[in-house]
C-alpha positions in Angstrom: 0.0 0.0 0.0 1.4 3.4 -0.9 1.1 6.0 1.7 1.3 9.8 1.3 1.9 11.9 4.3 0.9 15.6 3.9 2.7 17.4 6.7 1.1 20.6 7.8 3.5 22.1 10.3 4.0 25.9 10.1 7.5 25.6 11.7 8.7 22.1 10.9 12.4 23.1 11.1 11.9 23.8 14.8 9.6 20.8 15.5 11.2 18.1 17.7 8.1 15.9 17.8 6.9 15.9 14.2 10.4 15.7 12.9 11.1 12.6 15.0 7.9 11.0 13.8 8.7 11.7 10.2 12.4 10.7 10.4 11.5 7.4 12.1 8.8 6.7 9.5 11.0 7.5 6.5 13.8 5.3 8.0 11.5 2.3 8.4 9.5 2.7 5.1 11.7 4.5 2.5 10.0 2.9 -0.5 6.4 2.9 0.7 5.9 6.3 2.2 6.1 9.8 0.6 6.2 12.8 2.8 5.3 16.3 1.5 6.0 19.3 3.7 3.0 21.4 2.6 4.2 24.6 4.3 7.5 24.4 2.5 5.7 23.8 -0.8 3.1 26.6 -0.2 4.5 29.3 2.0 2.2 31.8 0.2 -0.9 29.5 0.8 -1.4 29.2 -3.0 -2.0 25.5 -3.1 -1.3 23.9 -6.5 -4.6 22.1 -7.0 -3.5 19.9 -10.0 -0.3 18.8 -8.3 -2.0 17.9 -5.1 -4.8 16.1 -6.8 -2.3 14.1 -8.9 -0.4 13.2 -5.7 -3.5 12.0 -3.9 -4.5 10.0 -6.9 -1.1 8.3 -6.9 -1.4 6.9 -3.4 -3.7 4.4 -1.5 -3.5 5.9 2.0 -3.6 9.6 2.7 -2.2 10.8 6.0 -2.8 14.4 7.3 -0.2 15.1 9.9 -0.3 18.3 12.0 0.1 19.9 15.4 -3.2 20.7 17.1 -3.4 24.5 17.3 -6.3 26.2 19.1 -8.3 23.0 19.0 -8.0 22.6 15.2 -5.5 22.2 12.4 -3.1 24.8 11.1 -4.6 27.2 8.5 -2.9 25.7 5.5 -4.7 22.4 6.0 -8.0 24.2 5.7 -6.8 26.0 2.6 -5.6 22.7 1.1 -9.1 21.1 1.7 -10.8 24.1 0.2 -8.6 24.0 -2.9 -8.0 20.3 -3.5 -11.3 18.6 -2.5 -13.2 20.1 -5.4 -16.6 19.2 -6.7 -16.4 17.0 -9.7 -13.1 15.5 -8.4 -13.8 14.6 -4.8 -17.6 14.8 -4.6 -20.6 15.9 -6.5 -20.0 13.4 -9.3 -16.2 13.1 -8.6 -14.9 9.7 -7.6 -11.1 10.3 -7.4 -11.0 9.3 -3.7 -13.1 6.2 -3.9 -11.2 3.2 -2.4 -8.6 5.3 -0.6 -8.2 5.7 3.1 -7.4 8.7 5.2 -5.9 9.0 8.7 -4.9 11.9 10.9 -1.7 12.1 12.9 -2.1 14.8 15.5 0.3 16.1 18.1 -0.9 18.0 21.1 1.1 19.9 23.7 -1.5 19.1 26.4 -2.0 15.7 27.9 -4.8 13.4 26.9 -6.5 13.9 30.2 -7.4 17.5 29.3 -9.3 16.2 26.2 -12.1 14.4 28.1 -15.7 15.5 28.7 -14.8 15.8 32.3 -11.3 17.3 31.5 -10.2 20.9 31.4 -11.3 21.4 27.8 -14.7 19.6 28.2 -14.4 17.9 24.8 -12.7 14.7 23.5 -10.3 14.5 20.7 -12.8 12.5 18.8 -15.3 15.3 19.1 -12.8 18.0 18.1 -11.6 16.0 15.1 -15.1 15.0 13.9 -15.1 17.6 11.1 -12.3 15.7 9.5 -14.2 12.4 9.8 -17.3 14.1 8.2 -15.1 15.5 5.4 -13.8 12.0 4.8 -17.4 10.7 4.6 -18.4 13.4 2.2 -15.6 12.7 -0.2 -15.8 8.9 0.1 -12.5 8.3 1.9 -12.4 5.4 4.3 -11.7 6.8 7.7 -9.0 5.3 9.9 -8.7 6.1 13.6 -6.3 9.0 14.2 -2.9 8.5 15.7 -2.5 10.9 18.6 0.8 11.9 20.2 -0.2 13.9 23.2 1.5 15.8 26.1 4.4 16.8 23.7 5.3 19.8 25.8 6.4 17.4 28.6 7.3 14.2 26.6 10.4 12.4 27.6 12.9 11.0 25.1 11.8 7.5 25.9 8.1 8.4 25.4 9.0 10.1 22.2 10.9 7.1 20.9 8.0 4.9 21.8 5.5 7.2 20.0 7.7 7.3 16.9 7.9 3.5 16.9 4.1 3.2 17.3 3.8 5.7 14.4 6.1 3.8 12.1 4.5 0.5 13.1 1.1 1.8 12.0 2.2 1.8 8.4 3.4 -1.7 8.1 0.4 -3.0 6.1 
């Protein structure tokens, strides 16, 4: 299965967590996984619709990886969806995504305990990520449960190594 990771990190060069995840994944799956740093490709937010659609058409499994900012994704991911998931291609008669899967890989600085109905934020990650699941449904992508790496502001090296291994292991099929 070919996997395409679309990385939406506004400051990937300074990212310890996402960089470790990506480096581990690329080391384990150099032939099966392609990573695209969307902020490096589109610093002006002018997403190349044709190039992105061609890339998505070339893979079986789409991964959207991003740090969780203000209970959502970075702005470029929304711009990407608005541009790429076009009627006639992704829905409203379009079938380009049929048979493909999608998965989120999300990092949060806060611990998982804060993302509970009885936690500090009063909402679960499932609830907060539900717009992505609904988008997948709308464009006929098969939804896979998100991979969450949480508490990154206090993560130890051992915990980060374990998270990176779990991340790479998720793409063995």
